[in-house]
Predicted model as a PDB file, atoms N, CA, C, CB and O in Angstrom, pLDDT in the B-factor column:
MODEL        1                                                                  
ATOM      1  N   UNK A   1       1.036  -1.194   0.304  1.00 67.00           N  
ATOM      2  CA  UNK A   1      -0.093  -0.297  -0.049  1.00 67.00           C  
ATOM      3  C   UNK A   1       1.685   0.946   0.137  1.00 67.00           C  
ATOM      4  CB  UNK A   1      -2.050  -0.216   1.398  1.00 67.00           C  
ATOM      5  O   UNK A   1       2.847   0.823   0.526  1.00 67.00           O  
ATOM      6  N   UNK A   2       0.665   2.145  -0.514  1.00 75.00           N  
ATOM      7  CA  UNK A   2       1.371   3.108  -1.077  1.00 75.00           C  
ATOM      8  C   UNK A   2       1.141   4.721   0.092  1.00 75.00           C  
ATOM      9  CB  UNK A   2       0.712   3.189  -2.822  1.00 75.00           C  
ATOM     10  O   UNK A   2       0.142   5.428  -0.033  1.00 75.00           O  
ATOM     11  N   UNK A   3       2.236   5.029   1.124  1.00 87.00           N  
ATOM     12  CA  UNK A   3       1.416   5.631   2.042  1.00 87.00           C  
ATOM     13  C   UNK A   3       1.536   7.052   0.846  1.00 87.00           C  
ATOM     14  CB  UNK A   3       2.066   5.713   3.933  1.00 87.00           C  
ATOM     15  O   UNK A   3       1.773   7.042  -0.362  1.00 87.00           O  
ATOM     16  N   UNK A   4       1.183   8.509   2.061  1.00 87.00           N  
ATOM     17  CA  UNK A   4       0.951   9.422   1.588  1.00 87.00           C  
ATOM     18  C   UNK A   4       2.773  10.244   1.296  1.00 87.00           C  
ATOM     19  CB  UNK A   4      -0.236  10.039   2.557  1.00 87.00           C  
ATOM     20  O   UNK A   4       2.927  11.051   0.379  1.00 87.00           O  
ATOM     21  N   UNK A   5       3.790   9.894   2.108  1.00 87.00           N  
ATOM     22  CA  UNK A   5       4.933   9.940   1.926  1.00 87.00           C  
ATOM     23  C   UNK A   5       5.359  10.001   0.604  1.00 87.00           C  
ATOM     24  CB  UNK A   5       5.381   9.098   2.508  1.00 87.00           C  
ATOM     25  O   UNK A   5       5.826  10.867  -0.136  1.00 87.00           O  
ATOM     26  N   UNK A   6       4.821   7.879   0.466  1.00 89.00           N  
ATOM     27  CA  UNK A   6       5.479   7.750  -1.324  1.00 89.00           C  
ATOM     28  C   UNK A   6       5.044   8.071  -2.733  1.00 89.00           C  
ATOM     29  CB  UNK A   6       5.647   6.510  -1.670  1.00 89.00           C  
ATOM     30  O   UNK A   6       5.633   7.914  -3.802  1.00 89.00           O  
ATOM     31  N   UNK A   7       3.438   8.736  -2.346  1.00 90.00           N  
ATOM     32  CA  UNK A   7       2.641   9.868  -2.990  1.00 90.00           C  
ATOM     33  C   UNK A   7       3.512  11.159  -3.483  1.00 90.00           C  
ATOM     34  CB  UNK A   7       1.558  10.369  -1.916  1.00 90.00           C  
ATOM     35  O   UNK A   7       3.649  11.646  -4.605  1.00 90.00           O  
ATOM     36  N   UNK A   8       3.945  11.457  -2.455  1.00 91.00           N  
ATOM     37  CA  UNK A   8       4.768  13.062  -2.873  1.00 91.00           C  
ATOM     38  C   UNK A   8       6.025  12.554  -3.125  1.00 91.00           C  
ATOM     39  CB  UNK A   8       4.915  14.434  -1.555  1.00 91.00           C  
ATOM     40  O   UNK A   8       6.563  12.894  -4.179  1.00 91.00           O  
ATOM     41  N   UNK A   9       6.618  11.790  -2.355  1.00 89.00           N  
ATOM     42  CA  UNK A   9       8.061  11.514  -3.766  1.00 89.00           C  
ATOM     43  C   UNK A   9       7.643  11.270  -4.509  1.00 89.00           C  
ATOM     44  CB  UNK A   9       9.187  10.521  -3.892  1.00 89.00           C  
ATOM     45  O   UNK A   9       8.050  12.137  -5.283  1.00 89.00           O  
ATOM     46  N   UNK A  10       6.762  10.417  -5.279  1.00 92.00           N  
ATOM     47  CA  UNK A  10       6.416  10.279  -6.916  1.00 92.00           C  
ATOM     48  C   UNK A  10       6.245  11.012  -7.945  1.00 92.00           C  
ATOM     49  CB  UNK A  10       5.531   9.848  -7.129  1.00 92.00           C  
ATOM     50  O   UNK A  10       6.447  11.019  -9.159  1.00 92.00           O  
ATOM     51  N   UNK A  11       5.601  11.932  -6.709  1.00 93.00           N  
ATOM     52  CA  UNK A  11       5.215  13.047  -7.477  1.00 93.00           C  
ATOM     53  C   UNK A  11       7.022  14.105  -8.100  1.00 93.00           C  
ATOM     54  CB  UNK A  11       3.950  14.056  -6.163  1.00 93.00           C  
ATOM     55  O   UNK A  11       7.659  14.470  -9.088  1.00 93.00           O  
ATOM     56  N   UNK A  12       7.008  14.107  -7.231  1.00 93.00           N  
ATOM     57  CA  UNK A  12       8.457  14.467  -7.211  1.00 93.00           C  
ATOM     58  C   UNK A  12       9.586  14.433  -8.560  1.00 93.00           C  
ATOM     59  CB  UNK A  12       8.952  13.538  -6.204  1.00 93.00           C  
ATOM     60  O   UNK A  12      10.199  15.188  -9.315  1.00 93.00           O  
ATOM     61  N   UNK A  13       9.359  12.936  -8.248  1.00 93.00           N  
ATOM     62  CA  UNK A  13      10.762  12.079  -9.119  1.00 93.00           C  
ATOM     63  C   UNK A  13       9.619  12.252 -10.637  1.00 93.00           C  
ATOM     64  CB  UNK A  13      11.332   9.677  -8.363  1.00 93.00           C  
ATOM     65  O   UNK A  13      10.092  12.949 -11.535  1.00 93.00           O  
ATOM     66  N   UNK A  14       8.336  11.702 -10.866  1.00 96.00           N  
ATOM     67  CA  UNK A  14       7.483  11.856 -12.427  1.00 96.00           C  
ATOM     68  C   UNK A  14       8.014  13.358 -12.327  1.00 96.00           C  
ATOM     69  CB  UNK A  14       5.337  11.564 -12.573  1.00 96.00           C  
ATOM     70  O   UNK A  14       9.216  13.224 -12.559  1.00 96.00           O  
ATOM     71  N   UNK A  15       7.757  14.822 -12.092  1.00 96.00           N  
ATOM     72  CA  UNK A  15       8.176  15.947 -12.142  1.00 96.00           C  
ATOM     73  C   UNK A  15       9.458  15.911 -12.490  1.00 96.00           C  
ATOM     74  CB  UNK A  15       7.950  16.557 -11.134  1.00 96.00           C  
ATOM     75  O   UNK A  15       9.524  16.687 -13.443  1.00 96.00           O  
ATOM     76  N   UNK A  16      10.578  15.450 -12.277  1.00 96.00           N  
ATOM     77  CA  UNK A  16      12.235  15.604 -11.700  1.00 96.00           C  
ATOM     78  C   UNK A  16      12.200  14.802 -13.780  1.00 96.00           C  
ATOM     79  CB  UNK A  16      13.111  14.129  -9.476  1.00 96.00           C  
ATOM     80  O   UNK A  16      12.802  15.063 -14.822  1.00 96.00           O  
ATOM     81  N   UNK A  17      11.510  14.165 -13.502  1.00 97.00           N  
ATOM     82  CA  UNK A  17      12.103  12.743 -14.861  1.00 97.00           C  
ATOM     83  C   UNK A  17      11.209  13.716 -16.192  1.00 97.00           C  
ATOM     84  CB  UNK A  17      11.050  10.241 -14.507  1.00 97.00           C  
ATOM     85  O   UNK A  17      11.477  13.341 -17.334  1.00 97.00           O  
ATOM     86  N   UNK A  18      10.573  14.463 -16.114  1.00 97.00           N  
ATOM     87  CA  UNK A  18       9.661  15.195 -17.164  1.00 97.00           C  
ATOM     88  C   UNK A  18      10.372  16.689 -17.479  1.00 97.00           C  
ATOM     89  CB  UNK A  18       7.980  15.405 -16.492  1.00 97.00           C  
ATOM     90  O   UNK A  18      10.277  17.243 -18.575  1.00 97.00           O  
ATOM     91  N   UNK A  19      11.192  17.315 -16.180  1.00 96.00           N  
ATOM     92  CA  UNK A  19      12.350  18.229 -16.563  1.00 96.00           C  
ATOM     93  C   UNK A  19      13.292  17.717 -17.375  1.00 96.00           C  
ATOM     94  CB  UNK A  19      13.044  18.687 -15.493  1.00 96.00           C  
ATOM     95  O   UNK A  19      13.876  18.553 -18.064  1.00 96.00           O  
ATOM     96  N   UNK A  20      13.722  16.225 -17.540  1.00 97.00           N  
ATOM     97  CA  UNK A  20      15.602  15.914 -17.683  1.00 97.00           C  
ATOM     98  C   UNK A  20      14.291  15.784 -19.315  1.00 97.00           C  
ATOM     99  CB  UNK A  20      17.093  13.911 -16.503  1.00 97.00           C  
ATOM    100  O   UNK A  20      13.884  16.857 -19.761  1.00 97.00           O  
ATOM    101  N   UNK A  21      13.890  14.689 -19.872  1.00 97.00           N  
ATOM    102  CA  UNK A  21      12.868  14.641 -20.966  1.00 97.00           C  
ATOM    103  C   UNK A  21      13.186  15.678 -21.161  1.00 97.00           C  
ATOM    104  CB  UNK A  21      11.450  14.373 -20.874  1.00 97.00           C  
ATOM    105  O   UNK A  21      14.275  15.874 -20.622  1.00 97.00           O  
ATOM    106  N   UNK A  22      12.704  16.802 -21.836  1.00 97.00           N  
ATOM    107  CA  UNK A  22      12.670  17.990 -21.696  1.00 97.00           C  
ATOM    108  C   UNK A  22      13.813  18.893 -21.715  1.00 97.00           C  
ATOM    109  CB  UNK A  22      12.121  18.085 -20.796  1.00 97.00           C  
ATOM    110  O   UNK A  22      13.832  19.956 -22.336  1.00 97.00           O  
ATOM    111  N   UNK A  23      14.751  18.433 -21.021  1.00 96.00           N  
ATOM    112  CA  UNK A  23      15.811  19.479 -20.917  1.00 96.00           C  
ATOM    113  C   UNK A  23      15.868  19.874 -20.309  1.00 96.00           C  
ATOM    114  CB  UNK A  23      16.035  20.232 -21.396  1.00 96.00           C  
ATOM    115  O   UNK A  23      16.982  20.398 -20.329  1.00 96.00           O  
ATOM    116  N   UNK A  24      15.116  20.259 -19.072  1.00 95.00           N  
ATOM    117  CA  UNK A  24      14.349  22.113 -18.913  1.00 95.00           C  
ATOM    118  C   UNK A  24      15.471  21.430 -17.690  1.00 95.00           C  
ATOM    119  CB  UNK A  24      11.922  22.885 -18.576  1.00 95.00           C  
ATOM    120  O   UNK A  24      16.290  22.326 -17.483  1.00 95.00           O  
ATOM    121  N   UNK A  25      15.670  20.730 -17.189  1.00 95.00           N  
ATOM    122  CA  UNK A  25      16.862  20.656 -15.677  1.00 95.00           C  
ATOM    123  C   UNK A  25      17.764  19.706 -15.737  1.00 95.00           C  
ATOM    124  CB  UNK A  25      16.212  20.291 -14.165  1.00 95.00           C  
ATOM    125  O   UNK A  25      17.568  18.578 -16.192  1.00 95.00           O  
ATOM    126  N   UNK A  26      19.034  20.229 -15.169  1.00 96.00           N  
ATOM    127  CA  UNK A  26      19.938  18.619 -15.726  1.00 96.00           C  
ATOM    128  C   UNK A  26      20.224  18.091 -15.088  1.00 96.00           C  
ATOM    129  CB  UNK A  26      21.067  18.420 -16.379  1.00 96.00           C  
ATOM    130  O   UNK A  26      19.852  18.161 -13.916  1.00 96.00           O  
ATOM    131  N   UNK A  27      21.137  17.193 -15.599  1.00 96.00           N  
ATOM    132  CA  UNK A  27      20.746  15.777 -13.965  1.00 96.00           C  
ATOM    133  C   UNK A  27      20.880  15.971 -12.802  1.00 96.00           C  
ATOM    134  CB  UNK A  27      21.596  14.477 -13.732  1.00 96.00           C  
ATOM    135  O   UNK A  27      20.255  15.586 -11.814  1.00 96.00           O  
ATOM    136  N   UNK A  28      22.081  16.846 -13.006  1.00 97.00           N  
ATOM    137  CA  UNK A  28      22.881  17.075 -11.712  1.00 97.00           C  
ATOM    138  C   UNK A  28      22.543  18.145 -10.946  1.00 97.00           C  
ATOM    139  CB  UNK A  28      24.221  17.239 -11.936  1.00 97.00           C  
ATOM    140  O   UNK A  28      23.076  18.532  -9.905  1.00 97.00           O  
ATOM    141  N   UNK A  29      20.958  18.911 -11.963  1.00 96.00           N  
ATOM    142  CA  UNK A  29      19.618  20.111 -10.110  1.00 96.00           C  
ATOM    143  C   UNK A  29      18.973  18.799 -10.305  1.00 96.00           C  
ATOM    144  CB  UNK A  29      17.927  22.351 -10.427  1.00 96.00           C  
ATOM    145  O   UNK A  29      18.992  18.165  -9.250  1.00 96.00           O  
ATOM    146  N   UNK A  30      18.276  18.013 -11.505  1.00 96.00           N  
ATOM    147  CA  UNK A  30      16.973  17.255 -10.346  1.00 96.00           C  
ATOM    148  C   UNK A  30      17.889  16.219  -9.691  1.00 96.00           C  
ATOM    149  CB  UNK A  30      15.328  16.269 -11.232  1.00 96.00           C  
ATOM    150  O   UNK A  30      17.112  15.353  -9.291  1.00 96.00           O  
ATOM    151  N   UNK A  31      19.288  15.814  -9.334  1.00 96.00           N  
ATOM    152  CA  UNK A  31      19.429  15.056  -8.109  1.00 96.00           C  
ATOM    153  C   UNK A  31      19.971  15.527  -7.003  1.00 96.00           C  
ATOM    154  CB  UNK A  31      20.042  14.075  -8.289  1.00 96.00           C  
ATOM    155  O   UNK A  31      20.320  14.823  -6.056  1.00 96.00           O  
ATOM    156  N   UNK A  32      20.127  17.505  -7.108  1.00 96.00           N  
ATOM    157  CA  UNK A  32      20.473  18.054  -5.545  1.00 96.00           C  
ATOM    158  C   UNK A  32      18.950  18.334  -5.257  1.00 96.00           C  
ATOM    159  CB  UNK A  32      21.655  19.660  -5.358  1.00 96.00           C  
ATOM    160  O   UNK A  32      18.732  18.219  -4.051  1.00 96.00           O  
ATOM    161  N   UNK A  33      17.709  18.701  -6.059  1.00 95.00           N  
ATOM    162  CA  UNK A  33      16.095  19.034  -6.080  1.00 95.00           C  
ATOM    163  C   UNK A  33      15.700  17.240  -5.379  1.00 95.00           C  
ATOM    164  CB  UNK A  33      15.277  19.528  -8.235  1.00 95.00           C  
ATOM    165  O   UNK A  33      15.282  17.311  -4.223  1.00 95.00           O  
ATOM    166  N   UNK A  34      15.752  16.406  -5.697  1.00 94.00           N  
ATOM    167  CA  UNK A  34      15.711  15.043  -5.559  1.00 94.00           C  
ATOM    168  C   UNK A  34      16.142  14.891  -3.829  1.00 94.00           C  
ATOM    169  CB  UNK A  34      16.817  14.274  -6.762  1.00 94.00           C  
ATOM    170  O   UNK A  34      15.344  14.489  -2.982  1.00 94.00           O  
ATOM    171  N   UNK A  35      17.454  15.273  -3.561  1.00 95.00           N  
ATOM    172  CA  UNK A  35      18.424  14.762  -2.231  1.00 95.00           C  
ATOM    173  C   UNK A  35      17.639  15.779  -1.310  1.00 95.00           C  
ATOM    174  CB  UNK A  35      20.463  15.050  -2.315  1.00 95.00           C  
ATOM    175  O   UNK A  35      17.285  15.259  -0.252  1.00 95.00           O  
ATOM    176  N   UNK A  36      17.238  17.280  -1.479  1.00 94.00           N  
ATOM    177  CA  UNK A  36      16.850  18.604  -0.705  1.00 94.00           C  
ATOM    178  C   UNK A  36      15.193  17.570  -0.592  1.00 94.00           C  
ATOM    179  CB  UNK A  36      16.973  20.638  -1.838  1.00 94.00           C  
ATOM    180  O   UNK A  36      14.797  17.606   0.572  1.00 94.00           O  
ATOM    181  N   UNK A  37      14.512  16.969  -1.252  1.00 92.00           N  
ATOM    182  CA  UNK A  37      13.044  15.977  -0.998  1.00 92.00           C  
ATOM    183  C   UNK A  37      12.794  15.636   0.168  1.00 92.00           C  
ATOM    184  CB  UNK A  37      12.970  14.637  -1.631  1.00 92.00           C  
ATOM    185  O   UNK A  37      12.102  15.793   1.174  1.00 92.00           O  
ATOM    186  N   UNK A  38      14.454  14.567  -0.845  1.00 89.00           N  
ATOM    187  CA  UNK A  38      14.504  13.228   0.724  1.00 89.00           C  
ATOM    188  C   UNK A  38      14.963  13.761   2.249  1.00 89.00           C  
ATOM    189  CB  UNK A  38      15.963  11.803   0.416  1.00 89.00           C  
ATOM    190  O   UNK A  38      15.221  13.258   3.343  1.00 89.00           O  
ATOM    191  N   UNK A  39      14.938  14.344   1.983  1.00 92.00           N  
ATOM    192  CA  UNK A  39      15.918  15.386   3.830  1.00 92.00           C  
ATOM    193  C   UNK A  39      15.063  15.574   3.939  1.00 92.00           C  
ATOM    194  CB  UNK A  39      17.073  16.858   4.194  1.00 92.00           C  
ATOM    195  O   UNK A  39      15.196  15.675   5.159  1.00 92.00           O  
ATOM    196  N   UNK A  40      12.838  16.000   3.626  1.00 91.00           N  
ATOM    197  CA  UNK A  40      12.415  16.097   4.508  1.00 91.00           C  
ATOM    198  C   UNK A  40      11.378  15.242   4.213  1.00 91.00           C  
ATOM    199  CB  UNK A  40      12.313  17.218   4.899  1.00 91.00           C  
ATOM    200  O   UNK A  40      10.373  15.410   4.904  1.00 91.00           O  
ATOM    201  N   UNK A  41      11.328  14.188   3.205  1.00 87.00           N  
ATOM    202  CA  UNK A  41      10.370  13.332   3.052  1.00 87.00           C  
ATOM    203  C   UNK A  41       9.536  12.992   4.401  1.00 87.00           C  
ATOM    204  CB  UNK A  41      10.979  12.202   2.463  1.00 87.00           C  
ATOM    205  O   UNK A  41       8.329  12.909   4.172  1.00 87.00           O  
ATOM    206  N   UNK A  42       9.872  12.794   5.649  1.00 87.00           N  
ATOM    207  CA  UNK A  42       9.636  12.168   6.473  1.00 87.00           C  
ATOM    208  C   UNK A  42       9.178  13.413   7.025  1.00 87.00           C  
ATOM    209  CB  UNK A  42      10.548  11.282   6.981  1.00 87.00           C  
ATOM    210  O   UNK A  42       9.157  13.360   8.254  1.00 87.00           O  
ATOM    211  N   UNK A  43       8.891  14.255   6.665  1.00 86.00           N  
ATOM    212  CA  UNK A  43       8.229  15.916   7.624  1.00 86.00           C  
ATOM    213  C   UNK A  43       6.708  15.569   6.675  1.00 86.00           C  
ATOM    214  CB  UNK A  43       9.400  18.264   7.075  1.00 86.00           C  
ATOM    215  O   UNK A  43       5.659  15.771   7.286  1.00 86.00           O  
ATOM    216  N   UNK A  44       6.599  15.014   5.090  1.00 87.00           N  
ATOM    217  CA  UNK A  44       4.739  15.382   4.682  1.00 87.00           C  
ATOM    218  C   UNK A  44       3.979  14.297   4.991  1.00 87.00           C  
ATOM    219  CB  UNK A  44       4.284  15.662   2.945  1.00 87.00           C  
ATOM    220  O   UNK A  44       3.839  13.155   4.552  1.00 87.00           O  
ATOM    221  N   UNK A  45       3.514  14.981   5.890  1.00 87.00           N  
ATOM    222  CA  UNK A  45       1.873  14.008   6.292  1.00 87.00           C  
ATOM    223  C   UNK A  45       0.492  14.763   5.731  1.00 87.00           C  
ATOM    224  CB  UNK A  45       1.547  13.909   8.329  1.00 87.00           C  
ATOM    225  O   UNK A  45      -0.677  14.439   5.941  1.00 87.00           O  
ATOM    226  N   UNK A  46       0.838  15.500   5.212  1.00 91.00           N  
ATOM    227  CA  UNK A  46      -0.207  16.150   4.118  1.00 91.00           C  
ATOM    228  C   UNK A  46      -0.006  17.374   3.052  1.00 91.00           C  
ATOM    229  CB  UNK A  46      -1.285  16.636   4.895  1.00 91.00           C  
ATOM    230  O   UNK A  46       0.802  18.300   2.992  1.00 91.00           O  
ATOM    231  N   UNK A  47      -1.117  16.954   2.228  1.00 92.00           N  
ATOM    232  CA  UNK A  47      -0.315  18.073   1.228  1.00 92.00           C  
ATOM    233  C   UNK A  47      -0.112  19.502   1.306  1.00 92.00           C  
ATOM    234  CB  UNK A  47      -0.854  18.091   0.083  1.00 92.00           C  
ATOM    235  O   UNK A  47       0.635  20.101   0.532  1.00 92.00           O  
ATOM    236  N   UNK A  48      -1.113  20.343   2.722  1.00 94.00           N  
ATOM    237  CA  UNK A  48      -0.010  21.491   2.566  1.00 94.00           C  
ATOM    238  C   UNK A  48       1.346  21.550   3.296  1.00 94.00           C  
ATOM    239  CB  UNK A  48      -0.611  22.703   2.952  1.00 94.00           C  
ATOM    240  O   UNK A  48       1.680  22.731   3.382  1.00 94.00           O  
ATOM    241  N   UNK A  49       2.447  20.554   3.972  1.00 93.00           N  
ATOM    242  CA  UNK A  49       2.998  20.359   3.984  1.00 93.00           C  
ATOM    243  C   UNK A  49       4.354  19.993   2.592  1.00 93.00           C  
ATOM    244  CB  UNK A  49       2.417  19.990   4.708  1.00 93.00           C  
ATOM    245  O   UNK A  49       5.578  20.121   2.619  1.00 93.00           O  
ATOM    246  N   UNK A  50       3.449  19.533   1.555  1.00 93.00           N  
ATOM    247  CA  UNK A  50       4.244  18.690   0.604  1.00 93.00           C  
ATOM    248  C   UNK A  50       4.172  20.268  -0.162  1.00 93.00           C  
ATOM    249  CB  UNK A  50       3.483  16.963  -0.219  1.00 93.00           C  
ATOM    250  O   UNK A  50       5.223  20.809  -0.508  1.00 93.00           O  
ATOM    251  N   UNK A  51       2.699  21.002  -0.406  1.00 94.00           N  
ATOM    252  CA  UNK A  51       2.975  22.711  -0.559  1.00 94.00           C  
ATOM    253  C   UNK A  51       3.720  23.538  -0.033  1.00 94.00           C  
ATOM    254  CB  UNK A  51       2.133  23.386  -0.321  1.00 94.00           C  
ATOM    255  O   UNK A  51       4.268  24.340  -0.790  1.00 94.00           O  
ATOM    256  N   UNK A  52       3.926  23.602   1.082  1.00 95.00           N  
ATOM    257  CA  UNK A  52       5.456  24.474   1.980  1.00 95.00           C  
ATOM    258  C   UNK A  52       6.284  23.747   0.904  1.00 95.00           C  
ATOM    259  CB  UNK A  52       6.044  23.970   4.140  1.00 95.00           C  
ATOM    260  O   UNK A  52       6.793  24.310  -0.064  1.00 95.00           O  
ATOM    261  N   UNK A  53       6.368  22.314   1.207  1.00 94.00           N  
ATOM    262  CA  UNK A  53       7.698  22.224   1.055  1.00 94.00           C  
ATOM    263  C   UNK A  53       8.492  22.991  -0.239  1.00 94.00           C  
ATOM    264  CB  UNK A  53       7.889  20.826   1.032  1.00 94.00           C  
ATOM    265  O   UNK A  53       9.496  23.683  -0.406  1.00 94.00           O  
ATOM    266  N   UNK A  54       7.199  22.320  -1.179  1.00 93.00           N  
ATOM    267  CA  UNK A  54       7.738  22.492  -2.559  1.00 93.00           C  
ATOM    268  C   UNK A  54       7.722  23.410  -2.747  1.00 93.00           C  
ATOM    269  CB  UNK A  54       7.333  22.022  -3.532  1.00 93.00           C  
ATOM    270  O   UNK A  54       8.002  23.540  -3.939  1.00 93.00           O  
ATOM    271  N   UNK A  55       7.391  25.202  -1.873  1.00 95.00           N  
ATOM    272  CA  UNK A  55       7.138  26.019  -1.995  1.00 95.00           C  
ATOM    273  C   UNK A  55       8.592  27.087  -0.991  1.00 95.00           C  
ATOM    274  CB  UNK A  55       5.655  25.861  -1.758  1.00 95.00           C  
ATOM    275  O   UNK A  55       9.282  28.013  -1.416  1.00 95.00           O  
ATOM    276  N   UNK A  56       8.578  26.472   0.299  1.00 94.00           N  
ATOM    277  CA  UNK A  56       9.943  26.553   0.119  1.00 94.00           C  
ATOM    278  C   UNK A  56      11.332  26.506  -0.254  1.00 94.00           C  
ATOM    279  CB  UNK A  56       9.990  26.475   0.321  1.00 94.00           C  
ATOM    280  O   UNK A  56      12.359  27.134   0.003  1.00 94.00           O  
ATOM    281  N   UNK A  57      10.884  25.258  -1.149  1.00 94.00           N  
ATOM    282  CA  UNK A  57      12.592  24.722  -1.663  1.00 94.00           C  
ATOM    283  C   UNK A  57      12.692  25.696  -3.145  1.00 94.00           C  
ATOM    284  CB  UNK A  57      12.753  22.448  -2.155  1.00 94.00           C  
ATOM    285  O   UNK A  57      13.763  25.797  -3.743  1.00 94.00           O  
ATOM    286  N   UNK A  58      11.587  26.292  -3.562  1.00 95.00           N  
ATOM    287  CA  UNK A  58      11.279  26.892  -5.244  1.00 95.00           C  
ATOM    288  C   UNK A  58      12.426  28.186  -4.559  1.00 95.00           C  
ATOM    289  CB  UNK A  58       8.976  27.534  -5.937  1.00 95.00           C  
ATOM    290  O   UNK A  58      12.605  28.818  -5.600  1.00 95.00           O  
ATOM    291  N   UNK A  59      12.995  28.685  -3.840  1.00 95.00           N  
ATOM    292  CA  UNK A  59      13.653  29.539  -3.261  1.00 95.00           C  
ATOM    293  C   UNK A  59      15.546  29.798  -3.748  1.00 95.00           C  
ATOM    294  CB  UNK A  59      13.334  29.060  -1.825  1.00 95.00           C  
ATOM    295  O   UNK A  59      16.212  30.824  -3.887  1.00 95.00           O  
ATOM    296  N   UNK A  60      15.981  27.896  -3.928  1.00 94.00           N  
ATOM    297  CA  UNK A  60      16.309  27.713  -3.751  1.00 94.00           C  
ATOM    298  C   UNK A  60      16.810  27.213  -5.164  1.00 94.00           C  
ATOM    299  CB  UNK A  60      16.021  27.557  -2.844  1.00 94.00           C  
ATOM    300  O   UNK A  60      17.850  27.398  -5.796  1.00 94.00           O  
ATOM    301  N   UNK A  61      15.523  26.428  -5.430  1.00 95.00           N  
ATOM    302  CA  UNK A  61      15.062  26.517  -7.169  1.00 95.00           C  
ATOM    303  C   UNK A  61      14.260  26.258  -7.834  1.00 95.00           C  
ATOM    304  CB  UNK A  61      15.531  26.074  -7.909  1.00 95.00           C  
ATOM    305  O   UNK A  61      13.423  25.364  -7.950  1.00 95.00           O  
ATOM    306  N   UNK A  62      14.726  27.657  -8.605  1.00 92.00           N  
ATOM    307  CA  UNK A  62      14.121  27.751 -10.306  1.00 92.00           C  
ATOM    308  C   UNK A  62      12.668  27.012 -10.660  1.00 92.00           C  
ATOM    309  CB  UNK A  62      15.315  26.889 -11.421  1.00 92.00           C  
ATOM    310  O   UNK A  62      11.466  27.228 -10.510  1.00 92.00           O  
ATOM    311  N   UNK A  63      13.483  26.081 -11.181  1.00 89.00           N  
ATOM    312  CA  UNK A  63      12.735  24.217 -11.580  1.00 89.00           C  
ATOM    313  C   UNK A  63      11.111  24.503 -11.019  1.00 89.00           C  
ATOM    314  CB  UNK A  63      13.731  22.381 -10.220  1.00 89.00           C  
ATOM    315  O   UNK A  63      10.085  24.684 -11.676  1.00 89.00           O  
ATOM    316  N   UNK A  64      11.335  24.464  -9.502  1.00 88.00           N  
ATOM    317  CA  UNK A  64      10.321  24.439  -8.468  1.00 88.00           C  
ATOM    318  C   UNK A  64       9.123  25.633  -9.057  1.00 88.00           C  
ATOM    319  CB  UNK A  64      11.102  24.849  -6.839  1.00 88.00           C  
ATOM    320  O   UNK A  64       7.934  25.367  -8.881  1.00 88.00           O  
ATOM    321  N   UNK A  65       9.420  26.626  -9.587  1.00 84.00           N  
ATOM    322  CA  UNK A  65       8.327  28.201  -9.428  1.00 84.00           C  
ATOM    323  C   UNK A  65       7.476  27.155 -10.485  1.00 84.00           C  
ATOM    324  CB  UNK A  65       9.039  30.412 -10.213  1.00 84.00           C  
ATOM    325  O   UNK A  65       6.393  27.503 -10.958  1.00 84.00           O  
TER     326      UNK A  65                                                      
ENDMDL                                                                          
END                                                                             
């Protein structure tokens, strides 16, 4: 059974995969973003927490805007 955290992690992976496919994100930049999300994945228990994390990360990663 998929947990909420798994779901949010999967959504980020799909987003990064699409960025890589369309060449909008480099592999090293995607790895940085994925690392930051994984460092905070245990805090993601609601959609609001997920959106707040993305909002905070968008300050450092313009690709998330």
